[in-house]
N, C-alpha and C positions, 0 to 999 in steps of 0.2 A: 554136391554132397552136404554142403553147409545146411541147407534147408531141411534135408532129410534126417540129419543127425541130432539136431537140437530137439530135446524132449524125449529122445530115445533112451532106454535103460539097457546097458550092456550086461548080459548075463544076470539079469534081475538084481544088479547091485549098483552099477555106476550110472547115475542119471545125468545125461548131458544137458547143461544149462545154457552155454553160449560158446561160440567159437572165438578164440583169442589169437590165433595165428595160423599161417599156412606156409609150408616150405616146399621144396622140390619133390619130396617123397611122402609127406604126411601133412595132416591138419592137426592142430592142437586145440583142445576144448577144455573149458572149465567144467567140472562135474562134481556131483555130490555122491560120496560113498555112503550108501544107505545102510550098510552094516555097521561101520565104525563112526558114522556121523561126522565126517570131516570133508573139507574141500580138497579136491585132488585135480591134477592135470591129466588128461587122457590124450595120448597121441594115437591117431587113427591113420593107418597106412592107406595111401591112395589106391583106388581099385586096380590100376594098371600094374602095380607091384604085387598086390594081394593075389592076382590071377597067375603070377609067375611062380611055378612050383620050386624052382631053384632059389628064388628070392625068399619065399616063405620058409623054406627049410633053414636057410642061413639066418633069417630074421629070428626064428625061434631059438637057435643056438646063441646068437649074439644077445638077444634080450635076456636070456637066462644068465649069460656071463656078466652082462652089465649089472644085473640085479645083485650080484655078489660083491660088487665094488663098494668098499667102505672108506669114505674120506669126507671130511667136513667141506671139501671143495667140489664134490661131485653130487649132482642131483640124485636123490634117493629113488630107486625103482621099487614100487610096492607090489606090482602085479602085472601080468600080461596074459593075453588069451585070445580066443577066437569066438566071435558071436556071429553065427551064420557064416557070411563070407567076409566079415570085417575083422581084421587083425588089429589089436590095440595094445598099447603099453600104458600102465597107470604109474604116475610118478608124483612126487611132492609138488604142490602148487607153490611157485615162487613169486614173491612180491619184489618189485624193484624195476630196474630197466637194464636192457642189454647194453654191452659195451659199444656196439655199433651206433646205437641211438645216442649214447653219451658223446661219442666223437662227432657225430653229425650235428648235434645241438651246440656243443661247446668248443669244437676244434681240438687242438692238441691238449692232452691230459698232462697234469703235473708229473714230471719224470719219476719222482719217488713213488707216486701212486702207481705208475706204470710198472715199476720194478716190483712192487708188492703184488700187483695183479699177476705179473709174469711168474713170480715165485709160487703163488697159490695154484696157478694153472699147471706149472711144472710138477708140483706135488701131486696134483690129481693125475697127471700123465704117468708119473712114476708108479702110482698104485695100479693104473690100468695096464701099463706095460708089464708089470710084474705078473699080471694075470693073463698075459699074452693077448691083450686087447689093444689094437691100434685104432685110434679115434678116426683118423682120415678126414675129418672135417672141422678142424680147429679154426674158428673164425670168430670175430667179435660178436656176431649174432648168437653164437652158442655159449657166450660167457655172460652170465647174469650177475649184475652188481646189486647186492641186497641192501636193504636200508642200513644195516650195521657196517657197510663198507666192504665186507668180505664178498667173495665171488662163488658162484656155483657153475661148474662146467656141465653142459647138457649134451644129449645125443651120443653118449658113449655106445659104441657097438652098432648103432643104427646106420651110420655112414658106411661102415664096412659092409654091412649086409646089402646095401644098395649100390655099392661101387662095382661097376662092371667095366671100367675103362673109359677112355675119351670118346668112344663111340656113343655113349649115353650121356648126352649133354646135361640132362637134369641131375645127374649124380656127381659129375666131376666138373664140367665146364660151368655149372651154375655157381661154383665158388672158385673159379680159376685164379682169382686174385690171391688165394691163400694156399694153393696146392704146391707141393714140393716139385722140383724138377723131375725126380723119378716117378712121382705120381702122374705128372703131365705126360710122361713118356710111356705110361702103362706098365712100368716095371714092378717087380715084387717090392712091397713096402715093409719097412721096419719102423722102430721107434724114432729113428732120425727124421722120418717124414713129418711126424707131429711136431718135432722140435723146430723144423724149418717153418711150419705154419705158425707156430707160436712167435717165431722171430718176425714174421710178416705182421702179425697182430700188434706186437710191441712197436715195430717201426711205424705203423699207422697211428698208434696211440700217442707216440711222442712227437710226431710231425703233423698229424691231422690229415696226412695224405698217404695213399698207397704207393709202394715202390714201383709198381708196374701198372700202366694203363694201356688200353688198346681199344680199337673199334669194336672188337667182339671178343668172346671168351677164348677163341682159338689163338688170336694174336697175343693175348695176355699170357696164355700157357706157353707159347713159343718164347716169349721174353723170360719166363721163369726158367727155361732151360738154358738160354743162350746169353743173357745179359746180366751184368753185375749192377746191383742197385746203387744209386748215388748215396753217399753217406748221409745219415739223418741230420748231421750238423750242417749240411749244405742247405737244408730246409729250415731247421731250427738251430741257430748258432749257439743257443744256451744249453744244449744237451751236454751232459757230463761225458767226457771222453771214455771213461770206464764203462758206463752204461752203453755207449755207442759200440764199443768193442764187443760187449756181450751180445748185443743184437746182431752185429755183423757176423760174428762167429756162428750164430744159429742159422744165418742165411748163406753159409757156404754151399756152393753147388754140389760138391762132392760130399755125400753123407758121412764119409769117414773123417772129414775135416771139421765136422760140427762137434758139439758136446757129445761125449761118449754115451750119455743117457740123460734123462730128464732130471735125475737127482743131481748130477754134476752142474747142470744149468741152474737148478734151484740154489745150490750152495754158492755158486758165483753171484747170483742176485742177492742172497742173504748177506754175503760178505760185503757187497757193495752198499747195501742198506745200513749195515753195521759200521761202515767206515773202515773195514779191514782190507788188506791187500787182496786183490782178486787174481786168482790163478785160473786161467782158462785153457791151460795145456799148450800143446804144440800148435803154433801158428805159422810154421815154416812154409806150409804149402800155400799160404795166402799170397795173392799178388802184392808186391811191395814196391815202394820207392826207396832206393838205397841212399843212405845218408853217409856223410864223410867218415872214413875209418880213423880211429884214434890210434895212439901208440900201442904196440902189442898186437896189431892186426885185428882188432875187434871191429865188428861192423854193426851199426845201429840202424834199425828200420823204424819208420814212422808213417802215419797215414798220409797219403798224397794230399789230403785236404790241408795239411799243415805245411806243405812245400810249395815253392813257386817254380813251376816246371812248364815246359812247352809240351802240349799234348803229343803223346806218342814218343816222347824222349825220356831217358832216365837221367835224373839230375843228381849230382853228388854235391852235398853241402854239409856243414858241421851240424852235429846234433844240437837241438835247441832246448831251452828250458821252457816249461809251461805246457800248454795244450799241444798234444801230439808227440811229445818227447818220450813217451813211454816206449822202451825198447821192445816191448812185446806187441806194440800196436801194429796194425796192418793197413795197406792201402785198399780202399774200396771205391775208387773213383770210377764214375760212370763214363769218363772220357778215355778210359784205357782202351787199347786197341783190341777190343773183344772180338773183332771180326777176324783177327789172325788166328791160325791154329794154335791151340793151347801149348802143344809140344814145342813149337818154334819160339813162342813168347817166353816160355820157361827157360829155354836154352839161351836166349839173348840175355835174360835177366841174370842167369847163373854165370854167363861169361863176363858180364860187367862186374858182378860182385867179385869174381875171381881176380880180375885185373886190378880192381881197387884194393883188394886184400894184399896182392903181391906188392903193389906200390907202397902200401902202408907198412908192410914188413920191411921192405928195403929202406924206407925212411927211418923206421925205428932202429934198425941195425946201424945205419949211418950216424944217427944221433948218438948212439951208445959209444961207437968207436971214436967219436970226436969230442965227447963231453968230459971224459976222464972221471965220471962219477962212479963210485963204488956201489955195486949191487949186492945186497945181502938178503938172506931169508927172513921173512916176517915170522916172529915167534908164534907158536900155536898156544894161545892163551884162553881159548874157549873153556868155560867151566871154572876159571879162576875168579877170585874176587877182583873187584875193580882196582884195589890197592896193589895186589900181587901182579895183575896184568900190566898195570902202569909201570911197575918196577922192572918187569921183564922186558917190556918194549924199550924203555929208556936204556936199559943195559945193552940192548942190541943196537943202540944208536938211532932209535926212532923218536919222534916227537908225538906225544899222545894228543890227538885233536879232539873233535867233538864227541861227546858221549850221548847216545840216544837210548832212552828207556822204552822197553816194550813188554807187554804181557807174554809170558811163556810158561806153560804148565810143566814143561820138561826140565827147565833150568831153574835152580833155586834163586830166590830173590837176592839181588845184589851181585850176582855172578855174570860173567861175560857169556853172551850168546854167540857173538861173531865179531869179526874185525873187518875193516876195509882199508887196504887189501887183505885178503884172506890169509890165515896162517899157513906157512909153508911156501907161499909165493915169494918171488924175489922183488925187491923194491929198492929204490935209491936210499942209501944210508943218509939219515938226517931228514927224510921226508916224513909226512904226517900219517899216522894210522888212527882211524876213528874206531870207536868202540860202540857196540850195541849191548846193553846190559838189561838183564831180566828184572821185571817188576813182580815176578812171581805169578801165581795163578790169578786170572782175572775173576773178579766177583761181579755178580749181576743181581738185580732185584728179582725176587720170585714173583711171578704174576699171579693174579687171582684166578683160581681154577673153579671156584664154586659156581654151580649153576651151568657149567659147560658139559657137553658130552665128553666121553672118554677120548674120542678122536680130536675134539677141539682142545682138550687139555694137553694132549700130547703135542699138538701143533704149537700151542702157546709156549710150552716149555722149550721146544726145539728152537723156536724163534729167538730165544735169548741164550741159547747154548746150554740148556739143561736137559737132562734125561728124565723121562717119566716112567713110573711103574704103578700099575693098577693093583690095589690091594683087594681084600674081601669086600663084597657089597654090604651095605648097612641100611637099616631102616632110617627114614627121615621124614619128619612132618613138614619140614621147610622146603625141601627140594623134591621135585617130581622124580618118578622112576626114570633111571637112565642119566640123571644129572649128577655131577660131582658134588658130594655132600661134605667131604673132609679132605684136607691136604696136610701132609706131614710138616711142612714149613709154611708159616703164615705169609700171605701176600705182603710185599713191601720189605720183608726181611732179606738180608744178603745171603747168597750162596755162591760157592766156587763154581765157575763155569765148568760144566761137565759133571756136576753132582747129580744124584738121582733124587727126585722128589716123588714120594708116594702119595697117591690119592685114592679115595674110595668113592664108589658110585652108589647112589641111592637105590634101594629096592622099593621106594615109595613108603607111605605111612604104614605103620603096623595096624592093619585094619581089624575090626571086631565084627562079631555076628550081629545082624539086624534081627530083632525079635519079630516073629510073625504074629500080628495082633488082629488078623481078620476074625470077626465074630465076637471080639471083646467089646465091652461097653466103651463109650467114648472116654470116660475118665480112666478106666483100667488100661486102655491102649496108650493114652498119653503118658501115664505113669511108667509103663513098661518101656516105652521109647526113651524117656528121660533117664531112667535107671541104667539103661545100656549105654548112655553117653551121647545120645543123639538129640537133635531138635525135632519138633513136629510141626506140621501145618495141617489144620483140620478144615475140611470142606464138607458140605452136606448134599445129599441127593435122595430122591424118592426111590423106594425099592418094594417090589411085590413079594420078594422072598426073604428079606432080612428085616428083622423087627426094628421098630423105631428106637434109635439110640445106640445101636450096635454098628461095628465097623464093617463096611461092605468090602473095601479093598485098600491096598497100600502100594505106593509106587516103586519101592525098592525092597529087595530081599537079598539074602546071602550075606556078604561082608561089605563094609564101607569104613571110611575114616571116621573117627570120633568127631562129633560136631556136625556131621552131615544132616541135612533136613530130610525127614521122612514125611511124605504127604499121605494122610489117611482120609478116606471118604466115609462119612457116618450116615446111616439111614434115617430118613424122615418118615418112614412108614410108607403105606400105599398112597399113591397120588390121588387127591380128591377128584371126584367126577366134576366135569365142567357143566355149566348151564346149557340147556338146549332150547330151541324155539318151541313155544306153545302154539299148536295149530288153532286157527280161528274157526269155530264150529257154529257160530250164529247163522241161522238160516237153514242148517242141516236138520234132517230128521233125527229123532232121538237115537236110533240105532246107528246111524252114520256118524253122529257126533261121538258116541261112545267108542266106536271102532277107531276113529281118528285119534282120539286121546290115548287109547290103549297102545296103538301102534307107535305113538311118539314116546311112550314110556311113562305116562301119567296115570294117576288114579282120578276118579271123578265122583262127584255128588250130583244127583239129579233132583231138582225141585220143580214143582208144577205151579202154574198160575193161570187163573181163568182169564181169557181174553175175549173181547167182543168180536174180534175179527176171526171168523171161522177158518180163514185161509192159514192161520197160524196154529191151528190145532195140531198138536204133535210135533211142532217145530221148535228148535232152540231159539229163544228170543233174546237171551243174554248169557254171558259167562263172566265169572268174577275176576279172572286173570288173563293177561295177554303179554306179549313180548317173550321173555325167556324165564326159565326156572329150572331147578335141578330135577333130574329124572326121579320119579316116585312121588313128586308133589301131587296134591289133590286139587283138581280144578272143579269148581261148582258151576253147573249149567242149569238154566231155568227153561222149562219146556211149557209152551202155551197149551191151555185147554179151552176149546171153543164152547159157545153157549149151548144149553140143552134145549132143543126145539120142542120135545114132547111135553115138557112141564111148563111151557110159557103161558098157556091159558089158565092153568090152575093157580098159578102164582100171581096173576095180574091184579087180584084184589088186595094182595098184601105184599107190598114191596119192601117194607120196613127193614128190620135187621137182617133177615135172610138174604134179601137182595144185596145188601151192603157187604155181607160176609163172603158172598160168592166171588167177589173181586180179589180177595186175598189169596196168597200162595197156599197151596196144599202143603200139609206137613209130611206128605209121603216123599221119601228120598231113596236114591240108589247109589251104590258105590261100585267102582270097578273092582273086580277080583284080581286084577293084574298085580 
């Protein structure tokens, strides 16, 4: 197909210039949009899919749906159609490199950059899922990293159109390293399937390796269903525990245990990037290593990668500080007894947790009965000033410990957000209670929105915790149509987190009418163009229909921005005739010479000269011009006149002046009437 497509023009509009890539279902070409004069990418479906009626029907529906997706992180779909038997999709031409190539060339990617990429892909997925489009083929090859560092997700809808289950290896097994367990099993897919694939992509990006490898696509797909991946930290020890937890939650085998949707995953990644606490929801269903229970029968869990345990055994030990001590963390060890039935494993784990909890409760009761310590209620001081809360706690017999300040938009600055232990709980009289105090609403710097699209502006505001509102469009000479031209708060200024920033999008420059100067004299045309606020560029050309000095044509009509250059073409009059070759007529008879000159477009003068050679009588003996001359020029020819034999005896006695004059040219001449 490659050789036949290059040079082809689809539907008299998209001229294919070169092939830039090939996938399992399509080839991608660079092309020129002859209507809008821009470079585009054209994806052409392979013939085996174009011949499938079911595929083509779904392809049309999916292409139309994908074209409606609007996100700064989704490649824009411009057009789609059918030319003969060729189905194609036209999209924006992206510059940069795909994430797969970046990983192959550089290995593991910086983990903050991975989180940024994951957040942007999640935003793209949330837009698609809201439109009921499941990507089904999220992989690093479909994530393009642009020169500005942002990403574009490609192939929305196309993967779904070509996905017919594991029996079609080109559609599913071709990317088995990234498919979800439910997709590998041929089950009905939902948004959670794309979240799993994104988890695989992020896993590969932070480690430089895929979580599952195999001899073929089928063996990899089986591992996707049955095996738990090794924690990324076992490959890259420098990975942040929070980021690892986000990735592993996305890789839960049960779709219901993953993030509820792409937006939740994006918020988790944005919280991680902003240094805020990350809430990833319920992780109780994840396989865990049980840690030692503290007083009060609480149970702490942590990743098995942070515990020292015998494979296949459950190890009880005290909760530790540092990496892995997050009580919401989970175990993702590849050494877990995954070969055992899941139900039996869960029963064993639940039984061990119950036994440890009972022991912990018994130990706590024993300690209370023998310590003699008085247990009293911790006062509820949330919402009080620090001073008032301190007084109330001290009055109840507690010591006020560490005070931590946090941003909180719901609690007034200087007032208590919470205590540890919580208010209303019982604690030993004389023990320490820590306070968390509000610093008020967090302020952030307003980003610059100028020059961005409306979608990019919304994303930039959302990234720092601000809301965006688009106002009425405005004219702008500085910013192109569709770019933000004004924002209500200047970039760099402070705003409260959650505030709304209004921005206005440019309608383009306020364009003016271009005067029609065709037929004007050159000076009049140039003056009219200048008076209308434009520049001019004058060129010249010959014309058979327009008088010399008048305008033949101009390159622009209608409306344009002031200052635009208008090119005019001024007539030089008729083009002068070019020189033509003069025929050589010497040696021809007079009549033949005259015909030759006339046929060539020349006039002629005929002169006569007496010659002694009778063979030259009536023959052209010379011509005054040769080479080239303009048509209509006069060519003088000299024709020989032989001796008069009848008068030779009479004139023999007097050769004087008469004999001499007979050798001169005759004054008789002829001219062509041509």
